[in-house]
N, C-alpha and C positions, 0 to 999 in steps of 0.2 A: 568590525570583524565579529563573526558569530562565535558563541561558545561551543556550538554543536556543529560538527562537520556535516556537510550536506549529504555525504555518502551514507552516514548513519541514518539520517532522516529518510532518504530515498529507500532504504531497505525496509522501512516501517510503513511504507505506503503500499496498500494492497488493492487489487481490483476485485470488488465484490458487487454483484448485481449491476455490473456495468459502470460502477462509480469508483474513482480512486478515493480511498478512505484510509483513515488511521484509527487504530484501536484505542479505546479509552485508556487502557493500561500502558500502551506505548507513549501516549501523550502525557500521562501522569509521570512516567519516567523522565521525559524530556523537560517537564515543568518542575520536576523534583518535588512532587506532592503525591499523596496516596490517591489511588484510583477513586476511592469513595468520595474524596474531596471534590473531584471534577464532577462526578455524578450528582452530588448534592447541589453544587452550584448550578448545574443544568436544570435540575428539578425545581429549584427556586426561581428559575427564569425560563420556564417551559415555552412561553410565547416567543422567545428569541430563537428557538430551535425547531423549526418545522421539519417534516420528514425528509426534505431534500438537503437538510443540513446535518441531520443525525438520525440514525435508526438502530434498532436492536437486532442483533443477528438471530437467525433461527437456530435451533439445536443442531440441524444438519450442517449449517455453515460453521458453527462453533466446533463441531467434531472434525470437520475438514481442516480448520485452522490448527486445531490441537494436533492432528496427525502430521501436518506439514511443518509446523513450527514449534512443536513440543511445549505448548502451554500446559499449565497444570490441570489436573482432572478435578471435576466437581467432588466435593466431600472429602478431599484429601489435603485439606489446608489451603486449597486454592479458592477460586471463585465459587460463589453459591448462586449466581445468576448469570444469564446470558450477557455477553459483552455488548457495549454500544460502540458504534463506529461513527466517525465524523468525516464529512466531505470537506473539501477545501473551504467552503463557505462556513461550515460549522466550526472548523478550526479558527477561522478569522473571528467568528462570533465569541468563541471562548475567551479571546483577549478582553472582551468587554465585561466578562463576569469573573475572570481571574485577574486580579490587579497587581500581582507581584512583578518586580522588575524581571525576574527570571522568566515568567510566563510571557511577558512582552518580547523579550529577546528570543525566546524559543519560537514564538509565533512568527516573528520576522524571518527567522531561518526556515521555518516550515513553509511559509508562503513562497519564499525563493525556490525551495526544492520543488514545490508543485509547478511553479512557472517553468523551471528548467525542464521538468519531465514533459510538460505540455509542448514546449518548444522542440524537444527531441522527437516526440511523436509526430509533430506536424512536419518536421523536416524528413522523417522517415517515410511518411505518406506521400510527400512531394517527390521523393526519390523513386518510389514505386510507380507513381503516375508517369514520371519521365521515362522510366524503364519500359513501361507499356507502350508509350508513344514511339520510342526508338525501335522496339521490337516490330511494330507494325511497318516501319519504314524499310527495314533491312530484310534481306531474303533468308532462306532456310540455313545458309551457312553459318549465320551468327546465332542460331537457336541454342546451341550448346553453351555459348558464352552467356547468354541471357539466363539460362537455367542455372549456370554456376553462380552468377551474381545473386539470383534469388535464393539459392541455397545458403550462400554466405550471409544473407540478410536475416535468415530465420533465427529466432532465439535458440540458444543452446538448451537441449533437454536436461532436466534435472537428473543427476546420477541416481541409479537405483539405490534404495536404502539397504544397508547391510544389516543382517540380523545380528542381534546381540545374544551371546550365550554360547553354549557348547552344542555341537552336532553329535547325535548318537548314531554310531555305526552298528547296524544289526548283522 
């Protein structure tokens, strides 16, 4: 049994540059170490982390994450450099440079979460393919049903952010 619920891990997996990745700070939280400890271990073992295992975010990507997820701003007690993100392979490689029992258990839970997400995405794609095949077979009367099914399969849009503060009436 894992210490970390898979739902928590799944919420920390983001899609950036077409890759499912995890932030160095999120991994540090799961491993119960400081972010700088992870980044030091990676720098000491750079040859184990090619670009398809780990990369640094651009300032635009970091700003986007900050606005969506409320991470701290530069210079305000938060990060002073752009975050690194790790792909599934990079997370697996971290277990070879972080030797604590907590890191090993967290890595196992993270690998399971990545596999679960991949399985769900594959089944979703298979369902869409089957739906397309069925739509070709049946006539126009079923078009409304197929459109409704596709609408149900779309991810829910994020609710609009509410402004914080007072509104001034003039």
